[in-house]
Every structure is written in C-alpha cells, then in structure tokens.
SEKOL-100547 format. One line per 8 residues: number of its first residue (from 1); their letters; for each residue x, y, z of C-alpha. Coordinates in steps of 0.001 Angstrom, whole numbers. Example, Ala and Ser with C-alpha at 12.3 -4.5 7.8 and 13.67 -1.06 7.14 Angstrom:
% SEKOL-100547
1> AS> 12300/-4500/7800  13670/-1060/7140
***
This chain:
% SEKOL-100547
1> MIGWLQGQ> -14834/6888/-23384  -14806/9740/-20867  -11298/10700/-19772  -11642/14205/-18333  -14428/16309/-16819  -14741/19914/-15718  -17835/21338/-14072  -19675/22406/-10960
9> QISTWQQG> -20015/20057/-8017  -23701/19484/-7282  -23410/17082/-4370  -21362/14335/-2758  -22609/10802/-2147  -21731/7664/-194  -22805/4060/-739  -21280/1820/1896
17> QRHGLVLA> -17508/2245/1606  -17804/4050/-1739  -17607/7830/-1970  -18084/10237/-4830  -19695/13366/-6182  -22043/14537/-8915  -20377/16895/-11366  -22523/19093/-13631
25> CGGIGYEV> -20952/19427/-17096  -22844/20933/-20005  -26228/20348/-18404  -25472/16718/-17525  -24752/15460/-14015  -21971/12840/-13958  -21808/10559/-10936  -18117/9926/-10249
33> QLPRRAIN> -16530/7712/-7610  -13355/9006/-5980  -11106/8000/-3097  -12436/9844/-66  -9049/11464/557  -9172/12895/-2979  -12600/14477/-2424  -11254/16354/589
41> RLEPDGEG> -8361/17745/-1496  -10342/18992/-4506  -9962/22715/-5128  -12356/24589/-7459  -10978/27200/-9827  -11918/30875/-9787  -15272/30081/-11401  -16095/27336/-8915
49> RLTLWVHQ> -15377/24493/-11345  -13697/21226/-10473  -11441/19339/-12853  -11168/15542/-12737  -9179/13000/-14674  -11546/10105/-15277  -11384/6392/-15988  -14581/4829/-17344
57> VQRKDDSS> -15385/1168/-16702  -17940/-112/-19184  -19777/-3376/-18551  -22782/-4965/-20251  -25315/-3563/-17805  -23348/-835/-16070  -21029/2105/-16673  -18941/3549/-13844
65> LFGFRDLC> -16763/6632/-13676  -13737/6848/-11395  -12297/10308/-10851  -8856/11495/-9832  -7395/14841/-8880  -4117/14284/-10716  -3212/12509/-13936  -590/10351/-12206
73> DRELFRNL> -3271/9078/-9801  -5389/7939/-12733  -2432/6280/-14437  -1524/4424/-11246  -5155/3299/-10953  -5051/2006/-14537  -1849/121/-13861  -3303/-1404/-10705
81> IAVNGVGP> -6472/-2705/-12371  -4324/-4249/-15111  -2892/-6594/-12463  -4676/-9938/-12284  -6928/-10011/-9220  -7101/-6238/-8753  -10491/-4758/-9604  -11519/-1092/-9565
89> QTAIALLE> -12710/-1193/-5950  -9459/-2741/-4726  -7490/-135/-6668  -9611/2636/-5151  -9023/1141/-1681  -5276/1268/-2297  -5480/4924/-3317  -7870/5595/-431
97> EASTNELA> -5460/4465/2264  -2157/5617/791  -968/8512/-1318  288/7867/-4829  3895/8379/-3754  3511/6139/-701  2040/3367/-2836  4777/3788/-5425
105> YAIMHKNI> 7462/3646/-2755  5957/499/-1212  5717/-1219/-4611  9165/-200/-5807  10694/-1354/-2525  8662/-4593/-2538  6994/-3814/777  4432/-6629/709
113> GRLCQIHG> 3462/-6032/4340  2402/-2429/3692  184/-3447/793  -1394/-6255/2833  -2457/-3716/5456  -4972/-2317/2996  -8452/-3822/3112  -9082/-6353/363
121> VGKRVAER> -5412/-6903/-480  -4107/-10373/366  -540/-11598/166  -915/-13157/-3303  -2450/-10017/-4763  225/-7842/-3119  2949/-10053/-4576  1420/-9791/-8048
129> IVTELHDK> 1220/-6001/-7744  4892/-5806/-6803  5969/-8272/-9502  4047/-6613/-12338  4461/-2955/-11396  7861/-2828/-9735  9710/-1746/-12869  6971/493/-14287
137> LASLLNSD> 6398/3041/-11564  9554/5169/-11734  8850/6115/-15339  5109/6380/-14686  5535/8956/-11943  8408/10672/-13778  10270/11162/-10515  13386/9853/-8862
145> ISSLSEEK> 12833/7493/-5954  14839/9850/-3759  12105/12461/-4138  9823/10205/-2085  11728/10820/1160  8697/12222/2968  6589/9270/1898  9368/6937/3070
153> QIVNLSLE> 8875/8257/6591  5149/7458/6373  5885/3973/5066  8401/3369/7839  5900/4417/10511  3266/2102/9086  5816/-679/8786  6914/-237/12390
161> NHLAVELL> 3342/-783/13579  3061/-3864/11390  6412/-5223/12580  5428/-4842/16230  2683/-7414/15685  4969/-9681/13651  7694/-9582/16308  5278/-10677/19029
169> DIKQTLKS> 4387/-13744/16971  8052/-14504/16306  8951/-14185/19988  6097/-16461/21057  7144/-19071/18491  10770/-19011/19647  9681/-19234/23275  7653/-22332/22465
177> LGYRDPEI> 10860/-23862/21078  12642/-23330/24398  14545/-20125/23796  14740/-17457/26484  13998/-13752/26108  17674/-12640/26053  18444/-15168/23330  15419/-14164/21299
185> NHAIQATS> 16213/-10452/21577  19834/-11102/20552  18661/-13100/17537  16196/-10448/16377  18734/-7666/16825  21460/-9623/15018  19328/-10666/12052  17893/-7186/11590
193> SETDMLGC> 21346/-5643/11413  22967/-8422/9391  20274/-8933/6745  18385/-5638/6786  15282/-7480/7937  13662/-4196/8972  12769/-3877/5305  11118/-7294/5346
201> SDSEVWLR> 7522/-7791/6466  7411/-11576/5998  7349/-13113/9489  8263/-16575/8158  11457/-15225/6599  12378/-13373/9774  11666/-16436/11940  13834/-18595/9681
209> ECLRWLSQ> 16699/-16095/9913  16413/-16003/13711  16512/-19796/13911  19493/-19874/11579  21326/-17365/13755  20463/-19217/16961  21633/-22523/15517  25091/-21190/14658
217> GQIGCAGT> 26954/-22159/17801  24050/-21299/20109  22640/-23650/22766  19329/-21876/23193  17324/-24719/24732  19987/-25354/27353  19541/-21828/28641  23164/-20728/28324
225> EITK> 23892/-17070/27793  24571/-16076/24222  27867/-14487/23282  28318/-13449/19699
***
C-alpha cells in the first residue's frame, strides 16, 4: 500500500467535484485526489518537490489514491471512512469544506448542524460521526481543545448562519400556534440563556424548549404580555 509520496507536480486535474494532481515519482506519474483547499496550500521544497501523505483505496477493479498535506489530515480521513455510511468522497467533502481543526471542534462539541451543512452529510451520518469519533479526536490531533480557539470562531460564524434559518422556522411554527412576536422573542431569549441552546442546532429541541418555557405560567394564545 502507498502511504507517502514525494515528487514533482506534473499537472492538476478536475472531474466533476473531484480535484487532484499528477505527481511524478521515480519516473511514474501518480494520480492523487486531494481536497481542493489542500491543493492551494501545497508548498514545494527547494528542489520543487511536493510531499503528500497518502491513503490508498483498493477495490476489485479500481485503485484510488487520496493525498493530504499533513499527517493529521490523513489520519482524520481514515477515521472518517471507518464510520459506517462515510465513504472516501464524503470524507473528502468534509475536509474540503472545513479545516481539520474546525472539523475536530465540531465533532468534539457534537455540533450536528455544522456537519449537516456539508454536502452529502445527512443527520444520521453526522450523528454517527459524532458518536464514533467524539472521544478519539483529542488524542488523534495531539492538541488541547483550547488550542482550537480560532477555529471556534469559524464554527460559531457558520453556526450563526445556520441558526438564523432555524429560528425563522421556529418563529413561524410558534406563530401558527397563536403566540405573538414579543412572546416568541422572550421564549427564544430565555431558553438560549437558560439551556445554552446556542450550542444546539436541532430545531426540534429548541422548539420543544420554547414551548416548555411558554407553558410555564404563560398565556400565549390569549395575547397577554409575558412577565418572567
């Protein structure tokens, strides 16, 4: 199995959503697929050579090489494809749209919503990724979670965009039940502060918490002003 390559880049290629390059090593050109963001970050050494950590997928009628700039990227890829329902292309898509640290932070903090934003990742697959990899990633990356502070800011920005859509749905649902805007806003504000719902991307959970809060001494459908 091929695990590491060093050579001259001959060309880059694209097939649909897949991106890669051809690396000349010892007179042989290896076609390697990489996340597009990784291709843009590759830096040749003083002799113009590129170094890639490689994972080889061998099938009956096909052999594919997946390349990575850093060893931790390859190890995260290998952990991802070990999860039931996550194939190489889904794992590449995850690494395509998020850095290794951002992915690790999302998984370790069980941010299902962030994972579901990535093409090809549904809720069930995201839940399996979190369940199976949650406890593995700190040791895999050999770094304290606190060192991911910059990535946390990226995750929070992405989560805010996702939550904006979720909140619209929640507000519309509560309106259909007879609640007014002031009541709805009070409920959302109260539940987010009381239960740290800003870390939750599950709209059903948030809606249930809002309804629970509204039902505790509130007369939402009667249109009375809320005091809490």
